PANUNU-855405 format. One record per residue (C-alpha): residue in one letter; x, y, z; residue number from 0. Coordinates in steps of 0.2 Angstrom, whole numbers, plus 5000, padded with zeros to 4 digits. Layout:
// PANUNU-855405
node residu=A	east=X	north=Y	up=Z	num=NUM .
...
// end
This chain:
// PANUNU-855405
node residu=M	east=5013	north=4995	up=4964	num=0 .
node residu=S	east=5018	north=4978	up=4957	num=1 .
node residu=R	east=5004	north=4968	up=4951	num=2 .
node residu=K	east=5004	north=4949	up=4947	num=3 .
node residu=F	east=5007	north=4944	up=4929	num=4 .
node residu=T	east=5001	north=4930	up=4922	num=5 .
node residu=M	east=5014	north=4921	up=4910	num=6 .
node residu=E	east=5004	north=4929	up=4893	num=7 .
node residu=E	east=5004	north=4946	up=4901	num=8 .
node residu=A	east=5023	north=4945	up=4907	num=9 .
node residu=F	east=5028	north=4940	up=4889	num=10 .
node residu=A	east=5017	north=4954	up=4881	num=11 .
node residu=E	east=5024	north=4966	up=4892	num=12 .
node residu=A	east=5043	north=4961	up=4890	num=13 .
node residu=R	east=5039	north=4964	up=4870	num=14 .
node residu=R	east=5033	north=4982	up=4872	num=15 .
node residu=C	east=5050	north=4987	up=4881	num=16 .
node residu=L	east=5060	north=4998	up=4864	num=17 .
node residu=H	east=5078	north=4991	up=4871	num=18 .
node residu=C	east=5084	north=5010	up=4871	num=19 .
node residu=G	east=5103	north=5012	up=4866	num=20 .
node residu=I	east=5105	north=5022	up=4882	num=21 .
node residu=P	east=5093	north=5013	up=4896	num=22 .
node residu=G	east=5087	north=5025	up=4908	num=23 .
node residu=C	east=5078	north=5011	up=4917	num=24 .
node residu=R	east=5097	north=5007	up=4923	num=25 .
node residu=K	east=5101	north=5021	up=4927	num=26 .
node residu=G	east=5085	north=5025	up=4939	num=27 .
node residu=C	east=5087	north=5007	up=4948	num=28 .
node residu=P	east=5099	north=5010	up=4964	num=29 .
node residu=I	east=5110	north=4993	up=4962	num=30 .
node residu=E	east=5111	north=4997	up=4943	num=31 .
node residu=N	east=5101	north=4979	up=4938	num=32 .
node residu=N	east=5104	north=4976	up=4920	num=33 .
node residu=I	east=5084	north=4978	up=4915	num=34 .
node residu=P	east=5085	north=4978	up=4896	num=35 .
node residu=D	east=5094	north=4961	up=4895	num=36 .
node residu=F	east=5083	north=4953	up=4909	num=37 .
node residu=I	east=5067	north=4960	up=4898	num=38 .
node residu=R	east=5074	north=4954	up=4882	num=39 .
node residu=A	east=5079	north=4936	up=4888	num=40 .
node residu=L	east=5061	north=4936	up=4895	num=41 .
node residu=R	east=5054	north=4941	up=4878	num=42 .
node residu=E	east=5064	north=4926	up=4872	num=43 .
node residu=G	east=5055	north=4916	up=4880	num=44 .
node residu=N	east=5073	north=4912	up=4892	num=45 .
node residu=I	east=5064	north=4914	up=4907	num=46 .
node residu=G	east=5080	north=4904	up=4916	num=47 .
node residu=A	east=5092	north=4917	up=4909	num=48 .
node residu=A	east=5082	north=4932	up=4913	num=49 .
node residu=Y	east=5084	north=4924	up=4932	num=50 .
node residu=E	east=5102	north=4922	up=4930	num=51 .
node residu=I	east=5103	north=4940	up=4924	num=52 .
node residu=I	east=5094	north=4947	up=4939	num=53 .
node residu=S	east=5103	north=4936	up=4951	num=54 .
node residu=I	east=5119	north=4945	up=4944	num=55 .
node residu=R	east=5117	north=4963	up=4955	num=56 .
node residu=S	east=5100	north=4956	up=4967	num=57 .
node residu=N	east=5099	north=4943	up=4981	num=58 .
node residu=L	east=5082	north=4948	up=4984	num=59 .
node residu=P	east=5072	north=4949	up=4967	num=60 .
node residu=A	east=5055	north=4942	up=4974	num=61 .
node residu=I	east=5056	north=4957	up=4987	num=62 .
node residu=C	east=5064	north=4971	up=4978	num=63 .
node residu=G	east=5049	north=4967	up=4964	num=64 .
node residu=R	east=5036	north=4970	up=4976	num=65 .
node residu=V	east=5040	north=4982	up=4987	num=66 .
node residu=C	east=5053	north=4994	up=4978	num=67 .
node residu=P	east=5047	north=5012	up=4974	num=68 .
node residu=H	east=5047	north=5008	up=4955	num=69 .
node residu=E	east=5039	north=5023	up=4951	num=70 .
node residu=K	east=5051	north=5034	up=4958	num=71 .
node residu=Q	east=5065	north=5023	up=4951	num=72 .
node residu=C	east=5067	north=5011	up=4936	num=73 .
node residu=E	east=5050	north=5014	up=4929	num=74 .
node residu=A	east=5051	north=5033	up=4931	num=75 .
node residu=H	east=5066	north=5032	up=4920	num=76 .
node residu=C	east=5059	north=5022	up=4906	num=77 .
node residu=V	east=5057	north=5033	up=4891	num=78 .
node residu=L	east=5038	north=5024	up=4887	num=79 .
node residu=T	east=5033	north=5033	up=4905	num=80 .
node residu=R	east=5033	north=5050	up=4897	num=81 .
node residu=S	east=5017	north=5044	up=4888	num=82 .
node residu=K	east=5009	north=5037	up=4902	num=83 .
node residu=R	east=5015	north=5018	up=4894	num=84 .
node residu=G	east=5030	north=5015	up=4903	num=85 .
node residu=I	east=5035	north=4996	up=4906	num=86 .
node residu=Q	east=5031	north=4989	up=4921	num=87 .
node residu=I	east=5046	north=4983	up=4927	num=88 .
node residu=G	east=5043	north=4979	up=4945	num=89 .
node residu=S	east=5029	north=4967	up=4939	num=90 .
node residu=L	east=5041	north=4957	up=4927	num=91 .
node residu=E	east=5054	north=4955	up=4940	num=92 .
node residu=M	east=5041	north=4947	up=4952	num=93 .
node residu=F	east=5036	north=4937	up=4938	num=94 .
node residu=V	east=5054	north=4930	up=4935	num=95 .
node residu=A	east=5057	north=4928	up=4954	num=96 .
node residu=D	east=5040	north=4920	up=4957	num=97 .
node residu=F	east=5044	north=4907	up=4942	num=98 .
node residu=A	east=5061	north=4904	up=4946	num=99 .
node residu=H	east=5055	north=4897	up=4965	num=100 .
node residu=Q	east=5041	north=4888	up=4956	num=101 .
node residu=Y	east=5052	north=4878	up=4947	num=102 .
node residu=G	east=5066	north=4876	up=4959	num=103 .
node residu=L	east=5079	north=4886	up=4948	num=104 .
node residu=K	east=5097	north=4890	up=4956	num=105 .
node residu=P	east=5108	north=4902	up=4945	num=106 .
node residu=V	east=5122	north=4903	up=4958	num=107 .
node residu=P	east=5133	north=4891	up=4963	num=108 .
node residu=K	east=5137	north=4886	up=4981	num=109 .
node residu=S	east=5152	north=4894	up=4988	num=110 .
node residu=T	east=5167	north=4886	up=4992	num=111 .
node residu=G	east=5170	north=4898	up=5007	num=112 .
node residu=E	east=5189	north=4897	up=5002	num=113 .
node residu=R	east=5191	north=4917	up=5002	num=114 .
node residu=G	east=5188	north=4922	up=5020	num=115 .
node residu=K	east=5177	north=4922	up=5035	num=116 .
node residu=V	east=5165	north=4935	up=5037	num=117 .
node residu=A	east=5151	north=4937	up=5052	num=118 .
node residu=V	east=5136	north=4947	up=5045	num=119 .
node residu=I	east=5126	north=4955	up=5062	num=120 .
node residu=G	east=5108	north=4957	up=5056	num=121 .
node residu=S	east=5098	north=4951	up=5042	num=122 .
node residu=G	east=5089	north=4964	up=5035	num=123 .
node residu=P	east=5091	north=4971	up=5017	num=124 .
node residu=A	east=5108	north=4977	up=5021	num=125 .
node residu=G	east=5114	north=4961	up=5031	num=126 .
node residu=L	east=5107	north=4948	up=5016	num=127 .
node residu=T	east=5115	north=4959	up=5003	num=128 .
node residu=V	east=5132	north=4958	up=5009	num=129 .
node residu=A	east=5128	north=4940	up=5015	num=130 .
node residu=G	east=5123	north=4935	up=4998	num=131 .
node residu=D	east=5136	north=4944	up=4988	num=132 .
node residu=L	east=5151	north=4938	up=4998	num=133 .
node residu=A	east=5145	north=4922	up=4996	num=134 .
node residu=K	east=5146	north=4924	up=4979	num=135 .
node residu=M	east=5163	north=4929	up=4979	num=136 .
node residu=N	east=5166	north=4912	up=4989	num=137 .
node residu=F	east=5167	north=4919	up=5007	num=138 .
node residu=D	east=5162	north=4909	up=5021	num=139 .
node residu=V	east=5146	north=4919	up=5028	num=140 .
node residu=T	east=5138	north=4916	up=5044	num=141 .
node residu=V	east=5122	north=4928	up=5049	num=142 .
node residu=Y	east=5116	north=4931	up=5067	num=143 .
node residu=E	east=5098	north=4937	up=5070	num=144 .
node residu=K	east=5091	north=4942	up=5086	num=145 .
node residu=Q	east=5074	north=4937	up=5079	num=146 .
node residu=S	east=5070	north=4918	up=5081	num=147 .
node residu=E	east=5070	north=4917	up=5062	num=148 .
node residu=P	east=5079	north=4930	up=5049	num=149 .
node residu=G	east=5071	north=4943	up=5037	num=150 .
node residu=G	east=5074	north=4959	up=5050	num=151 .
node residu=V	east=5064	north=4972	up=5044	num=152 .
node residu=L	east=5057	north=4962	up=5029	num=153 .
node residu=M	east=5049	north=4950	up=5041	num=154 .
node residu=F	east=5044	north=4960	up=5055	num=155 .
node residu=G	east=5044	north=4977	up=5050	num=156 .
node residu=I	east=5035	north=4976	up=5033	num=157 .
node residu=P	east=5017	north=4971	up=5034	num=158 .
node residu=D	east=5009	north=4954	up=5025	num=159 .
node residu=F	east=4998	north=4963	up=5012	num=160 .
node residu=R	east=5014	north=4971	up=5006	num=161 .
node residu=L	east=5025	north=4958	up=5008	num=162 .
node residu=S	east=5020	north=4939	up=5011	num=163 .
node residu=K	east=5031	north=4932	up=5024	num=164 .
node residu=D	east=5034	north=4917	up=5014	num=165 .
node residu=V	east=5042	north=4927	up=5000	num=166 .
node residu=V	east=5054	north=4932	up=5013	num=167 .
node residu=R	east=5058	north=4915	up=5018	num=168 .
node residu=R	east=5061	north=4908	up=5001	num=169 .
node residu=E	east=5072	north=4921	up=4995	num=170 .
node residu=I	east=5082	north=4918	up=5014	num=171 .
node residu=E	east=5082	north=4899	up=5009	num=172 .
node residu=Q	east=5089	north=4905	up=4993	num=173 .
node residu=L	east=5105	north=4912	up=5001	num=174 .
node residu=R	east=5106	north=4896	up=5011	num=175 .
node residu=N	east=5106	north=4887	up=4995	num=176 .
node residu=I	east=5123	north=4897	up=4989	num=177 .
node residu=G	east=5131	north=4894	up=5006	num=178 .
node residu=V	east=5126	north=4908	up=5020	num=179 .
node residu=K	east=5122	north=4901	up=5036	num=180 .
node residu=F	east=5110	north=4907	up=5051	num=181 .
node residu=E	east=5112	north=4907	up=5069	num=182 .
node residu=C	east=5095	north=4915	up=5075	num=183 .
node residu=N	east=5092	north=4920	up=5093	num=184 .
node residu=V	east=5109	north=4928	up=5094	num=185 .
node residu=M	east=5107	north=4945	up=5102	num=186 .
node residu=A	east=5124	north=4952	up=5095	num=187 .
node residu=G	east=5132	north=4963	up=5107	num=188 .
node residu=P	east=5125	north=4957	up=5126	num=189 .
node residu=E	east=5129	north=4940	up=5120	num=190 .
node residu=I	east=5141	north=4939	up=5108	num=191 .
node residu=T	east=5154	north=4954	up=5106	num=192 .
node residu=V	east=5164	north=4960	up=5090	num=193 .
node residu=D	east=5178	north=4953	up=5099	num=194 .
node residu=D	east=5171	north=4936	up=5104	num=195 .
node residu=M	east=5168	north=4936	up=5083	num=196 .
node residu=F	east=5187	north=4939	up=5079	num=197 .
node residu=A	east=5192	north=4926	up=5092	num=198 .
node residu=R	east=5182	north=4912	up=5082	num=199 .
node residu=G	east=5192	north=4918	up=5066	num=200 .
node residu=F	east=5180	north=4930	up=5057	num=201 .
node residu=D	east=5190	north=4939	up=5046	num=202 .
node residu=A	east=5178	north=4952	up=5044	num=203 .
node residu=I	east=5162	north=4961	up=5053	num=204 .
node residu=F	east=5148	north=4966	up=5045	num=205 .
node residu=M	east=5136	north=4978	up=5055	num=206 .
node residu=G	east=5118	north=4978	up=5048	num=207 .
node residu=T	east=5108	north=4984	up=5064	num=208 .
node residu=G	east=5098	north=4996	up=5057	num=209 .
node residu=T	east=5089	north=5007	up=5067	num=210 .
node residu=A	east=5081	north=4996	up=5082	num=211 .
node residu=L	east=5076	north=5011	up=5093	num=212 .
node residu=P	east=5060	north=5021	up=5087	num=213 .
node residu=R	east=5059	north=5039	up=5093	num=214 .
node residu=T	east=5044	north=5044	up=5102	num=215 .
node residu=L	east=5035	north=5061	up=5106	num=216 .
node residu=D	east=5041	north=5070	up=5121	num=217 .
node residu=I	east=5026	north=5076	up=5125	num=218 .
node residu=P	east=5013	north=5074	up=5143	num=219 .
node residu=G	east=5004	north=5057	up=5143	num=220 .
node residu=Q	east=5017	north=5048	up=5133	num=221 .
node residu=E	east=5018	north=5033	up=5147	num=222 .
node residu=L	east=4999	north=5029	up=5145	num=223 .
node residu=R	east=4991	north=5012	up=5140	num=224 .
node residu=N	east=4992	north=5011	up=5122	num=225 .
node residu=V	east=5001	north=5023	up=5116	num=226 .
node residu=L	east=5012	north=5013	up=5105	num=227 .
node residu=T	east=5028	north=5014	up=5093	num=228 .
node residu=A	east=5024	north=5008	up=5074	num=229 .
node residu=Q	east=5039	north=4996	up=5077	num=230 .
node residu=Y	east=5033	north=4989	up=5092	num=231 .
node residu=Y	east=5014	north=4987	up=5085	num=232 .
node residu=L	east=5019	north=4980	up=5068	num=233 .
node residu=L	east=5030	north=4969	up=5077	num=234 .
node residu=M	east=5016	north=4961	up=5088	num=235 .
node residu=V	east=5004	north=4961	up=5074	num=236 .
node residu=Q	east=5017	north=4950	up=5065	num=237 .
node residu=L	east=5020	north=4937	up=5079	num=238 .
node residu=V	east=5002	north=4934	up=5082	num=239 .
node residu=N	east=4999	north=4932	up=5064	num=240 .
node residu=S	east=5014	north=4917	up=5065	num=241 .
node residu=G	east=5006	north=4913	up=5080	num=242 .
node residu=M	east=5019	north=4915	up=5091	num=243 .
node residu=L	east=5007	north=4928	up=5103	num=244 .
node residu=D	east=4990	north=4929	up=5108	num=245 .
node residu=D	east=4979	north=4941	up=5098	num=246 .
node residu=K	east=4976	north=4954	up=5112	num=247 .
node residu=E	east=4995	north=4959	up=5112	num=248 .
node residu=T	east=4992	north=4969	up=5097	num=249 .
node residu=M	east=4985	north=4980	up=5109	num=250 .
node residu=L	east=4971	north=4985	up=5098	num=251 .
node residu=K	east=4953	north=4980	up=5100	num=252 .
node residu=E	east=4939	north=4978	up=5087	num=253 .
node residu=G	east=4930	north=4995	up=5085	num=254 .
node residu=D	east=4945	north=5006	up=5092	num=255 .
node residu=R	east=4948	north=5023	up=5086	num=256 .
node residu=V	east=4966	north=5024	up=5080	num=257 .
node residu=A	east=4979	north=5040	up=5078	num=258 .
node residu=V	east=4993	north=5036	up=5068	num=259 .
node residu=I	east=5007	north=5050	up=5071	num=260 .
node residu=G	east=5017	north=5052	up=5055	num=261 .
node residu=A	east=5020	north=5056	up=5036	num=262 .
node residu=G	east=5031	north=5039	up=5030	num=263 .
node residu=N	east=5028	north=5022	up=5022	num=264 .
node residu=V	east=5030	north=5016	up=5042	num=265 .
node residu=A	east=5015	north=5026	up=5047	num=266 .
node residu=M	east=5005	north=5021	up=5031	num=267 .
node residu=D	east=5009	north=5003	up=5035	num=268 .
node residu=A	east=5004	north=5005	up=5052	num=269 .
node residu=A	east=4988	north=5013	up=5048	num=270 .
node residu=R	east=4983	north=5000	up=5035	num=271 .
node residu=T	east=4987	north=4987	up=5048	num=272 .
node residu=A	east=4974	north=4994	up=5062	num=273 .
node residu=I	east=4960	north=4995	up=5046	num=274 .
node residu=R	east=4964	north=4977	up=5044	num=275 .
node residu=R	east=4962	north=4972	up=5063	num=276 .
node residu=G	east=4947	north=4979	up=5065	num=277 .
node residu=A	east=4948	north=4997	up=5069	num=278 .
node residu=K	east=4933	north=5009	up=5068	num=279 .
node residu=E	east=4942	north=5021	up=5062	num=280 .
node residu=V	east=4958	north=5029	up=5058	num=281 .
node residu=T	east=4967	north=5045	up=5056	num=282 .
node residu=I	east=4985	north=5050	up=5053	num=283 .
node residu=Y	east=4992	north=5067	up=5060	num=284 .
node residu=F	east=5005	north=5076	up=5050	num=285 .
node residu=R	east=5011	north=5093	up=5056	num=286 .
node residu=R	east=5014	north=5097	up=5038	num=287 .
node residu=T	east=5005	north=5098	up=5021	num=288 .
node residu=E	east=5003	north=5083	up=5010	num=289 .
node residu=A	east=5018	north=5090	up=4998	num=290 .
node residu=E	east=5031	north=5086	up=5013	num=291 .
node residu=M	east=5026	north=5068	up=5015	num=292 .
node residu=T	east=5040	north=5058	up=5013	num=293 .
node residu=A	east=5027	north=5041	up=5010	num=294 .
node residu=F	east=5025	north=5035	up=4991	num=295 .
node residu=P	east=5011	north=5041	up=4982	num=296 .
node residu=S	east=5006	north=5023	up=4979	num=297 .
node residu=E	east=5006	north=5020	up=4998	num=298 .
node residu=I	east=4995	north=5037	up=5002	num=299 .
node residu=K	east=4984	north=5032	up=4989	num=300 .
node residu=A	east=4981	north=5015	up=4994	num=301 .
node residu=A	east=4977	north=5021	up=5013	num=302 .
node residu=E	east=4965	north=5033	up=5008	num=303 .
node residu=E	east=4957	north=5020	up=4997	num=304 .
node residu=E	east=4956	north=5008	up=5011	num=305 .
node residu=G	east=4946	north=5022	up=5024	num=306 .
node residu=V	east=4963	north=5030	up=5032	num=307 .
node residu=R	east=4959	north=5048	up=5034	num=308 .
node residu=I	east=4973	north=5059	up=5035	num=309 .
node residu=R	east=4974	north=5077	up=5045	num=310 .
node residu=Y	east=4987	north=5089	up=5039	num=311 .
node residu=L	east=4995	north=5105	up=5049	num=312 .
node residu=S	east=4990	north=5096	up=5066	num=313 .
node residu=E	east=5004	north=5092	up=5079	num=314 .
node residu=P	east=4999	north=5082	up=5094	num=315 .
node residu=V	east=5005	north=5092	up=5111	num=316 .
node residu=K	east=4997	north=5079	up=5124	num=317 .
node residu=F	east=4989	north=5062	up=5126	num=318 .
node residu=L	east=4975	north=5061	up=5138	num=319 .
node residu=S	east=4967	north=5047	up=5149	num=320 .
node residu=R	east=4950	north=5041	up=5146	num=321 .
node residu=E	east=4945	north=5050	up=5161	num=322 .
node residu=E	east=4955	north=5067	up=5156	num=323 .
node residu=M	east=4945	north=5065	up=5139	num=324 .
node residu=Q	east=4928	north=5063	up=5150	num=325 .
node residu=Q	east=4929	north=5079	up=5160	num=326 .
node residu=I	east=4933	north=5089	up=5144	num=327 .
node residu=T	east=4921	north=5082	up=5133	num=328 .
node residu=G	east=4909	north=5080	up=5147	num=329 .
node residu=K	east=4902	north=5063	up=5137	num=330 .
node residu=A	east=4901	north=5049	up=5149	num=331 .
node residu=L	east=4913	north=5033	up=5147	num=332 .
node residu=T	east=4903	north=5021	up=5133	num=333 .
node residu=D	east=4900	north=5002	up=5140	num=334 .
node residu=K	east=4915	north=4996	up=5129	num=335 .
node residu=E	east=4925	north=5008	up=5136	num=336 .
node residu=E	east=4920	north=5003	up=5154	num=337 .
node residu=S	east=4921	north=4985	up=5152	num=338 .
node residu=G	east=4939	north=4987	up=5147	num=339 .
node residu=A	east=4944	north=4994	up=5165	num=340 .
node residu=D	east=4960	north=5000	up=5168	num=341 .
node residu=V	east=4971	north=4982	up=5169	num=342 .
node residu=F	east=4977	north=4975	up=5155	num=343 .
node residu=G	east=4982	north=4956	up=5152	num=344 .
node residu=G	east=4977	north=4949	up=5166	num=345 .
node residu=S	east=4980	north=4950	up=5186	num=346 .
node residu=E	east=4997	north=4942	up=5185	num=347 .
node residu=G	east=5008	north=4954	up=5176	num=348 .
node residu=A	east=4992	north=4966	up=5172	num=349 .
node residu=D	east=4995	north=4983	up=5165	num=350 .
node residu=I	east=4990	north=4996	up=5177	num=351 .
node residu=R	east=4992	north=5011	up=5168	num=352 .
node residu=K	east=4978	north=5023	up=5163	num=353 .
node residu=P	east=4973	north=5020	up=5146	num=354 .
node residu=V	east=4973	north=5034	up=5132	num=355 .
node residu=G	east=4959	north=5041	up=5128	num=356 .
node residu=G	east=4963	north=5056	up=5116	num=357 .
node residu=M	east=4974	north=5069	up=5111	num=358 .
node residu=L	east=4976	north=5089	up=5110	num=359 .
node residu=L	east=4981	north=5095	up=5094	num=360 .
node residu=R	east=4989	north=5110	up=5088	num=361 .
node residu=K	east=4985	north=5119	up=5075	num=362 .
node residu=L	east=4998	north=5125	up=5061	num=363 .
node residu=A	east=4999	north=5136	up=5044	num=364 .
node residu=K	east=5014	north=5140	up=5033	num=365 .
node residu=D	east=5020	north=5156	up=5033	num=366 .
node residu=E	east=5027	north=5168	up=5018	num=367 .
node residu=T	east=5046	north=5161	up=5024	num=368 .
node residu=G	east=5039	north=5142	up=5022	num=369 .
node residu=E	east=5042	north=5139	up=5040	num=370 .
node residu=F	east=5027	north=5130	up=5049	num=371 .
node residu=R	east=5020	north=5140	up=5065	num=372 .
node residu=P	east=5007	north=5137	up=5076	num=373 .
node residu=T	east=4991	north=5148	up=5073	num=374 .
node residu=G	east=4984	north=5148	up=5089	num=375 .
node residu=E	east=4970	north=5137	up=5088	num=376 .
node residu=E	east=4969	north=5118	up=5097	num=377 .
node residu=E	east=4957	north=5104	up=5095	num=378 .
node residu=Y	east=4953	north=5087	up=5105	num=379 .
node residu=V	east=4952	north=5071	up=5096	num=380 .
node residu=V	east=4945	north=5056	up=5104	num=381 .
node residu=C	east=4956	north=5039	up=5101	num=382 .
node residu=D	east=4959	north=5024	up=5109	num=383 .
node residu=C	east=4977	north=5021	up=5103	num=384 .
node residu=V	east=4990	north=5031	up=5097	num=385 .
node residu=V	east=5003	north=5026	up=5085	num=386 .
node residu=Q	east=5018	north=5033	up=5083	num=387 .
node residu=A	east=5029	north=5032	up=5067	num=388 .
node residu=I	east=5039	north=5046	up=5068	num=389 .
node residu=G	east=5056	north=5037	up=5064	num=390 .
node residu=N	east=5070	north=5027	up=5072	num=391 .
node residu=K	east=5087	north=5029	up=5079	num=392 .
node residu=P	east=5101	north=5016	up=5081	num=393 .
node residu=A	east=5103	north=5009	up=5096	num=394 .
node residu=A	east=5120	north=5005	up=5105	num=395 .
node residu=R	east=5121	north=4989	up=5111	num=396 .
node residu=I	east=5136	north=4983	up=5099	num=397 .
node residu=V	east=5147	north=5000	up=5100	num=398 .
node residu=S	east=5145	north=5001	up=5118	num=399 .
node residu=T	east=5151	north=4982	up=5119	num=400 .
node residu=T	east=5167	north=4986	up=5110	num=401 .
node residu=T	east=5182	north=4998	up=5108	num=402 .
node residu=G	east=5187	north=5009	up=5091	num=403 .
node residu=I	east=5168	north=5012	up=5082	num=404 .
node residu=Q	east=5165	north=5030	up=5084	num=405 .
node residu=V	east=5148	north=5038	up=5081	num=406 .
node residu=D	east=5142	north=5054	up=5076	num=407 .
node residu=E	east=5130	north=5066	up=5087	num=408 .
node residu=R	east=5115	north=5058	up=5081	num=409 .
node residu=G	east=5121	north=5039	up=5084	num=410 .
node residu=F	east=5126	north=5032	up=5066	num=411 .
node residu=V	east=5140	north=5024	up=5062	num=412 .
node residu=I	east=5154	north=5032	up=5054	num=413 .
node residu=T	east=5163	north=5025	up=5039	num=414 .
node residu=R	east=5176	north=5026	up=5027	num=415 .
node residu=E	east=5177	north=5026	up=5009	num=416 .
node residu=R	east=5192	north=5017	up=5007	num=417 .
node residu=P	east=5189	north=5001	up=5008	num=418 .
node residu=Y	east=5173	north=5005	up=5007	num=419 .
node residu=G	east=5161	north=5005	up=5021	num=420 .
node residu=M	east=5175	north=5001	up=5035	num=421 .
node residu=T	east=5170	north=5009	up=5052	num=422 .
node residu=T	east=5185	north=5017	up=5064	num=423 .
node residu=R	east=5189	north=5001	up=5071	num=424 .
node residu=A	east=5199	north=4990	up=5056	num=425 .
node residu=G	east=5191	north=4974	up=5049	num=426 .
node residu=V	east=5172	north=4980	up=5055	num=427 .
node residu=F	east=5162	north=4987	up=5042	num=428 .
node residu=S	east=5144	north=4994	up=5041	num=429 .
node residu=S	east=5130	north=5000	up=5030	num=430 .
node residu=G	east=5111	north=5002	up=5029	num=431 .
node residu=D	east=5100	north=5012	up=5041	num=432 .
node residu=V	east=5112	north=5012	up=5056	num=433 .
node residu=V	east=5124	north=5021	up=5044	num=434 .
node residu=H	east=5114	north=5031	up=5033	num=435 .
node residu=G	east=5097	north=5033	up=5043	num=436 .
node residu=P	east=5082	north=5025	up=5038	num=437 .
node residu=A	east=5080	north=5021	up=5019	num=438 .
node residu=T	east=5070	north=5011	up=5007	num=439 .
node residu=V	east=5076	north=4992	up=5004	num=440 .
node residu=V	east=5085	north=4995	up=4989	num=441 .
node residu=L	east=5093	north=5010	up=4994	num=442 .
node residu=A	east=5101	north=5001	up=5010	num=443 .
node residu=M	east=5104	north=4986	up=4997	num=444 .
node residu=K	east=5115	north=5000	up=4986	num=445 .
node residu=E	east=5126	north=5003	up=4998	num=446 .
node residu=S	east=5129	north=4987	up=5005	num=447 .
node residu=K	east=5134	north=4979	up=4988	num=448 .
node residu=K	east=5148	north=4993	up=4988	num=449 .
node residu=V	east=5152	north=4988	up=5006	num=450 .
node residu=A	east=5153	north=4969	up=5001	num=451 .
node residu=A	east=5165	north=4975	up=4987	num=452 .
node residu=G	east=5175	north=4983	up=5001	num=453 .
node residu=I	east=5175	north=4968	up=5012	num=454 .
node residu=A	east=5181	north=4958	up=5000	num=455 .
node residu=M	east=5196	north=4970	up=4996	num=456 .
node residu=Y	east=5200	north=4970	up=5014	num=457 .
node residu=V	east=5200	north=4952	up=5019	num=458 .
node residu=D	east=5211	north=4950	up=5002	num=459 .
node residu=A	east=5224	north=4962	up=5006	num=460 .
node residu=K	east=5225	north=4955	up=5026	num=461 .
node residu=R	east=5229	north=4938	up=5018	num=462 .
node residu=L	east=5240	north=4945	up=5006	num=463 .
node residu=I	east=5251	north=4955	up=5019	num=464 .
node residu=S	east=5249	north=4938	up=5031	num=465 .
node residu=E	east=5257	north=4927	up=5016	num=466 .
node residu=C	east=5271	north=4941	up=5012	num=467 .
node residu=S	east=5277	north=4939	up=5030	num=468 .
node residu=L	east=5279	north=4921	up=5029	num=469 .
// end
C-alpha cells in the first residue's frame, strides 16, 4: 500500500533504484509505464520531467499511485524485492502526481480536436483512459456520464479512505485541461442512444459502462430490509458523505452487526466502510478458504487490523427476519430493535418490509479432489445488516436500445482484434469490465489504451476512404 512521501523521502527512495538494463518493473506494469526513466528524472530533482514521462502512458497517475496493486505488479518485479528492499514505486508515482497538482504542471498540450469526433459512454477507468488517450491524439472527445459528476467507480465505488474524491476530481480536471468535455446526468440508452450519437456527427463511440448490475444470492429472505448489495451501499455512503443524501440512507445504524458476503476487494471496502459508519461488529463470510480470496493481501490485512472478522468455509443459505431469529434463539428483541419498528423512512414512502435479523449458514469442507462440499453442519448467526459483494454483471440498457452489438451468454460485449476493441457494430468500441469482467483499475486502463489506438485507426481509415471517394 502506497504511503505519502515527503520530498526528502521521495528523493532518497529514487536514489535507491538500480536502473536495471532490463527493467522488470516496467514489464510488471500493465500499461508499461516508463518507471526507470521517471525515477531517474526524480532522482535528478526534475519532478516536472518525471511527471511528463508518467503522463505519456497514464492519464490517472495520482489514482494509480494510490489504488494499483503495486505489490503484485511493478514492485513485485523489482530486483530489490527479492531481498525485501523493493523500490516503493507506487509512493513515488503518487508523490510526483501530487507535486504536479500542487504546482499546476500541465505536461500535455490541449487537443486540437481536428482528427475526429468520438463519444465516450461512462467515466470510469476505461472511459477516462480512452478519453485522455484520444485527446492526446488530437481527437474531439465528449464523455457521457449518468451520475451527477464524472468518475464512475472511482468516485462512487471506491471508499474515501482508499481514494479521496478530491484526487479523482483533480485528475478529471486535468482531462478537461487537455480538451475532454463531460456531459453528466445523461443516461446513455434510455436518454441518448448510439444512433443518436452517430446522428450528432460522432465518428466513433466507446462504451465503458462497466458491470452496473450487482449479483445477488438467490436464497430465501433476500427481500428483507437491509439485505443490500455492496454497490448500492458504497454509493449511498458516498452520496451521504457528499451531502447529497440524509445519513439514514446508508441503511446502517451505529451499533449494528454487519455481515458481508464475498471475498474480493469490494467486500473489504464494504466491511471497512461499515466499521467507519459505527458498526458494532463486522464479519466477512466466504465459502472457501483464505487461499481462494481474490482481495489483495494488503486489503485483507488492513480490514483485519481494523477489527473485521473473516469466517471461511461458511455459505449463507437463508436470510431470516428478526421475528424468525427470535423464535429460533428464544431471545427477546432488544430495546434498540423494538424502537426501530418495521417501518423505515417515515410515513411517506415508508419501507414496510421486515428487517433482517440473521442468517442460516452451511459449513463447507474441501475434499481430496479440491471440491468444496457441505459437511452437514449448520449455524445461525445474528446480524442487523447484510451486504452482498459477490460480483457484478453488465446492464443491457445500451445493447437493448441499438442494433448490431452482440454479447456472449453472460451478457459481456463481444469485441474484435482488428481494429482492436470494436464490437460487432462498425464504429462502436468497448473495453473494461463490460467486456472482460470486473478487474483492477490499471487492468481496465491497459485494455482501454489498446482500444483507443483501435479507435484512432478506425477513424483515420474511415476518413481516408471518404476522401478517396470524392
